[in-house]
N, C-alpha and C positions, 0 to 999 in steps of 0.2 A: 598544332603542328609547329607554330612559330616558336614554341618553348621546348621543342624536342619530342613531343608526342608523335607517334607514328600513325595517327589517325585524325580524322576531322568529323565532328558531330554534325548531323543534319542542320541543327539550329545555328551552326557557325557559318553556313554557306549562304551567300547572297542569292545564287541561282543554282538550280539542279539540272544537269543534262537529262535528256529523255531516257526512259528505261531501255530503249534499244541499244544503249551504250553499256549496259550491265556487263561486267566481266572484262571490260576493255581497260588498258592502261591509259591514264589521262594525266595531263599536267595540272598542278594546282597553282593558282596565282593569288596573291594577296589583294587587298582592296586597292592598292596602287599599281596593280597589274605586274608585280614583280614575281618571277618564278620562285616557287617554294620547294617543289619536289614532284616526283612522279608516283602515281599510285593506281590502284585498281578501284574501279567504280562499281557500286551496287545501289541502285535506286530504292531497293526494298528494305534497306538497313537504316537504323538510327545512326550508324557510323558508315556513311556512304562512300567515303574515300579513305583508303588505307595505303600508307606509303611503302614503296619498295626501294626507292632511291632518292637521295637528296640532290642528285645531279640529273641532267636531262638525258636519261638512258632509255632506250627501248627495252621492253621485256621480251628479249629474244634468247635464243639458245646460248649465245656467248655470255650474256648476263647471268643466266642460270648456272652455266658451267663455272664461271668465276665465283659466284656466290657459294656454290657447293664446295669448290676447292678451298675457299677462304674459311668456310665453316669446319672443314676437315683439318685444316692447319691448326 
C-alpha cells in the first residue's frame, strides 16, 4: 500500500481485526500509526484489506456517487 498498491497482504499486517468486522470500511495505519488509507476488511482473505480511498472518507452514498460520476467522466 505504501508503494501505491491498493491492497495489503495478511503477512504485511501486524494485527488483524476480528472476523466480526468483515465487510466494514476500516482505516489502515502504518507502523508509526500514520494514516495510509481507507479500505474494506475481510478476515478470510490472504488480502484482508483493499483500499477504496487514500483519504479519510466514509464509504457512504456520497462517496459512491462521486466515484461513479468520476468514472463516467
